[in-house]
C-alpha positions in Angstrom: -12.7 9.6 38.2 -13.6 6.0 37.2 -15.0 7.1 34.0 -11.5 8.4 33.2 -9.9 4.8 34.1 -12.4 3.5 31.6 -11.3 5.5 28.8 -7.6 5.1 29.6 -8.1 1.3 29.6 -10.2 1.4 26.3 -7.6 3.6 24.7 -4.7 1.1 25.9 -6.6 -1.8 24.5 -7.2 0.0 21.3 -3.8 1.0 20.8 -2.3 -2.5 21.6 -4.8 -4.0 19.3 -3.7 -1.9 16.4 -0.1 -2.1 17.4 -0.1 -6.0 17.0 -1.8 -5.5 13.8 0.6 -3.2 12.3 3.5 -5.4 13.8 2.5 -8.4 11.1 4.2 -6.4 8.3 7.8 -5.5 9.0 10.7 -3.9 7.1 13.4 -6.3 6.3 16.0 -4.1 4.2 15.5 -1.0 2.1 16.8 2.2 0.7 16.3 5.0 -1.5 18.4 6.0 -4.4 20.6 9.0 -4.5 20.3 11.0 -7.7 22.3 13.8 -9.1 20.9 17.2 -8.1 19.5 18.0 -11.7 17.3 14.8 -11.3 13.9 15.5 -9.8 12.7 12.2 -9.1 14.2 8.9 -7.4 12.7 5.8 -6.2 12.5 3.5 -2.9 13.3 -0.2 -3.2 12.4 -2.3 0.0 11.5 -5.9 1.3 8.6 -6.5 3.6 7.9 -9.4 5.6 4.3 -10.3 6.4 3.7 -12.4 9.5 0.1 -12.2 9.3 -3.0 -12.7 6.6 -2.5 -11.2 3.1 -2.4 -7.5 2.9 -2.1 -5.0 0.6 0.4 -1.9 0.5 -1.9 0.9 -1.2 0.0 4.1 -0.8 2.9 5.6 0.5 3.6 9.1 2.2 6.9 11.0 1.9 7.0 14.6 3.0 10.4 15.3 1.1 8.6 14.7 -2.3 5.5 16.0 -4.0 3.9 12.5 -4.6 5.1 8.9 -3.9 3.6 6.4 -6.2 3.6 2.5 -6.7 5.0 1.3 -9.9 5.7 -1.7 -11.7 8.0 -2.4 -14.6 6.2 -4.3 -17.6 7.2 -5.3 -21.3 4.9 -3.9 -24.0 5.8 -4.3 -27.8 9.4 -5.3 -26.9 9.8 -2.1 -24.8 10.2 -2.1 -21.0 7.8 0.7 -19.5 7.0 1.7 -16.0 3.3 1.6 -15.0 1.6 3.2 -11.8 -0.3 0.7 -9.9 -3.1 0.7 -7.3 -1.3 -1.8 -4.9 1.0 -4.4 -4.0 -0.2 -7.6 -2.5 1.8 -9.0 0.2 0.6 -12.8 0.7 -0.1 -14.2 4.0 3.3 -15.2 5.7 5.0 -14.2 2.4 7.4 -11.3 1.2 7.0 -8.3 -0.9 10.5 -7.3 -2.7 10.3 -3.9 -4.4 13.6 -3.5 -6.7 15.0 -2.0 -9.4 13.9 -4.3 -12.2 10.3 -4.6 -10.9 7.7 -3.3 -8.6 9.1 0.0 -6.8 8.1 3.2 -5.3 8.5 6.3 -7.5 9.2 9.4 -5.4 8.2 12.3 -7.8 9.1 15.8 -7.4 12.0 16.1 -4.9 11.9 18.9 -2.7 15.6 19.0 -2.3 18.5 16.6 -3.5 18.9 13.4 -1.4 22.2 13.2 0.4 23.7 9.8 0.3 24.4 8.2 3.8 21.3 10.1 5.2 18.3 8.6 5.9 14.4 9.9 4.9 11.2 8.8 6.5 8.3 7.2 4.5 5.0 5.9 5.8 3.7 2.8 4.1 -0.4 2.7 4.1 -2.3 -0.8 4.1 -5.6 -1.9 2.7 -6.7 -2.6 6.4 -6.1 0.9 7.7 -2.7 0.2 9.4 0.5 2.3 8.8 4.1 1.5 9.0 6.5 4.2 9.4 9.9 3.5 8.0 13.3 5.2 7.7 15.4 4.4 4.6 19.1 5.3 3.9 20.1 7.0 0.9 22.4 5.4 -1.4 23.8 5.4 -4.7 24.6 1.7 -5.0 21.9 -0.7 -5.8 20.3 -3.1 -3.2 22.3 -6.0 -2.2 20.7 -8.8 -4.5 19.3 -11.4 -2.3 19.1 -14.1 -5.1 21.2 -16.9 -4.2 20.4 -16.6 -0.5 17.8 -19.2 0.5 16.4 -18.5 3.9 14.5 -21.6 5.5 12.0 -21.4 8.1 
């Protein structure tokens, strides 16, 4: 009996430690772009706030698509192009904003059309082994621009 309590205590201790590490990164805002039914791909845009040490977003899982990739937008020879990247760094006590005009999550091979107003689930994976499940609304509208809004800490 004593052994069972020891294992339970260790489990709760480990679970609490992993939860507090994961709680350093929080979703501030986000959405997935609603596309016409004939378009096989979409994108996710979001803002993450990091309340801990620097961390990298390295992958995204989404069961409603064949593949989710981290992308950035670059200008090359006067042309704007999308490129897949390995990770996005979220600085210590900083933010990561994924938007239509820059870094974003490409959602490739939609298994069914996305319905505006519904929500979809993604799992964000970080280089320290932690994961952050998020639920994002599907919207036809671009995310509200936060430029011009200054948050003072």
